[in-house]
LUMDO-179315 format. One line per field, with one value per residue (C-alpha): residue number from 1; chain; residue in three letters; x, y, z. Coordinates in steps of 0.05 Angstrom, whole numbers, padded with zeros to 5 digits. Each point is the difference from the previous one (the first is absolute). Example, Ala and Ser with C-alpha at 12.3 -4.5 7.8 and 13.67 -1.06 7.14 Angstrom:
num = (1 / 2)
cadena = (A / A)
residuo = (ALA / SER)
X = (00246 / 00027)
Y = (-00090 / 00069)
Z = (00156 / -00013)
REM end
This chain:
num = (1 / 2 / 3 / 4 / 5 / 6 / 7 / 8 / 9 / 10 / 11 / 12 / 13 / 14 / 15 / 16 / 17 / 18 / 19 / 20 / 21 / 22 / 23 / 24 / 25 / 26 / 27 / 28 / 29 / 30 / 31 / 32 / 33 / 34 / 35 / 36 / 37 / 38 / 39 / 40 / 41 / 42 / 43 / 44 / 45 / 46 / 47 / 48 / 49 / 50 / 51 / 52 / 53 / 54 / 55 / 56 / 57 / 58 / 59 / 60 / 61 / 62 / 63 / 64 / 65 / 66 / 67 / 68 / 69 / 70 / 71 / 72 / 73 / 74 / 75 / 76 / 77 / 78 / 79 / 80 / 81 / 82)
cadena = (A / A / A / A / A / A / A / A / A / A / A / A / A / A / A / A / A / A / A / A / A / A / A / A / A / A / A / A / A / A / A / A / A / A / A / A / A / A / A / A / A / A / A / A / A / A / A / A / A / A / A / A / A / A / A / A / A / A / A / A / A / A / A / A / A / A / A / A / A / A / A / A / A / A / A / A / A / A / A / A / A / A)
residuo = (MET / LEU / PRO / ALA / HIS / ASN / GLU / ASN / ALA / MET / ASN / MET / ILE / PRO / ILE / TYR / THR / MET / LYS / SER / GLU / PRO / GLU / ALA / ALA / VAL / ILE / SER / SER / LEU / MET / THR / ALA / TYR / ASN / ILE / HIS / PHE / ILE / ILE / SER / GLY / ARG / GLY / PHE / SER / SER / MET / TYR / PRO / GLY / ALA / ILE / SER / ASN / SER / LEU / ASN / GLU / GLN / ILE / LEU / MET / VAL / ARG / ALA / ASP / GLN / VAL / GLU / LEU / ALA / LYS / THR / LEU / LEU / GLU / PRO / PHE / PHE / ASN / SER)
X = (-00445 / 00037 / 00069 / 00056 / 00021 / 00062 / 00020 / 00040 / -00064 / -00040 / 00052 / 00002 / 00062 / -00002 / 00045 / -00015 / -00037 / -00029 / 00015 / -00064 / -00061 / 00040 / 00056 / -00047 / -00034 / 00067 / 00029 / -00067 / 00007 / 00067 / -00019 / -00048 / 00046 / 00047 / -00048 / 00014 / -00051 / -00016 / -00049 / 00006 / -00024 / -00045 / -00008 / -00078 / 00004 / 00017 / -00053 / -00045 / 00026 / 00027 / 00055 / 00054 / -00031 / 00064 / 00069 / -00007 / -00071 / 00008 / 00060 / 00005 / 00035 / 00027 / 00001 / 00020 / 00001 / 00057 / 00034 / 00005 / 00029 / 00062 / -00024 / -00051 / 00060 / 00045 / -00062 / -00005 / 00075 / -00012 / -00055 / 00047 / 00056 / -00054)
Y = (-00210 / 00063 / -00004 / 00002 / 00075 / 00028 / 00061 / 00031 / -00013 / 00048 / 00053 / 00052 / 00044 / 00074 / 00006 / 00049 / 00067 / 00014 / 00070 / -00004 / -00047 / -00031 / -00013 / -00037 / -00035 / -00029 / -00020 / -00035 / -00036 / -00018 / -00026 / -00042 / -00024 / -00032 / -00024 / 00044 / 00006 / 00079 / 00054 / 00071 / 00043 / 00066 / -00022 / 00024 / 00064 / 00042 / -00022 / 00014 / 00067 / 00024 / 00058 / 00027 / -00008 / -00020 / -00040 / -00040 / -00028 / -00018 / -00038 / -00075 / -00042 / -00073 / -00056 / -00066 / -00062 / -00010 / -00055 / 00025 / 00080 / -00021 / -00027 / 00060 / 00052 / -00034 / 00010 / 00070 / 00023 / 00041 / 00044 / 00008 / 00027 / 00048)
Z = (00444 / 00008 / -00030 / 00055 / 00031 / -00046 / 00036 / -00062 / -00043 / 00050 / 00006 / -00054 / 00002 / -00027 / -00056 / -00055 / -00004 / -00070 / -00041 / -00046 / -00019 / -00056 / 00038 / 00056 / -00061 / -00033 / 00066 / 00020 / -00067 / 00013 / 00072 / -00035 / -00057 / 00050 / 00049 / 00059 / 00051 / 00006 / 00020 / -00017 / 00054 / -00015 / -00078 / 00001 / 00038 / -00058 / -00038 / 00052 / 00007 / -00057 / -00006 / 00041 / 00067 / 00042 / -00017 / 00056 / -00008 / -00077 / 00015 / -00028 / 00042 / -00025 / 00056 / -00016 / 00042 / 00054 / -00042 / -00073 / 00016 / -00023 / -00073 / -00008 / 00023 / -00054 / -00048 / 00018 / 00000 / -00059 / 00032 / 00062 / -00040 / -00042)
REM end
């Protein structure tokens, strides 16, 4: 039997664009440690096409579940202010 549909669980909201691969690794670990469901859009592109192809193509965007946005933003405050 399928679990009940939870609309918040299905909506992923973009909240932050990573500045580097190491920053993406740290943020990924932080989200995992706090059990936040997330996707990093564009994460594998730079490994397929290394080098300075285009900043917009190499962009890595953190997306989190709609019901976890506030917690994720609180955890990312130090990154927003840097």
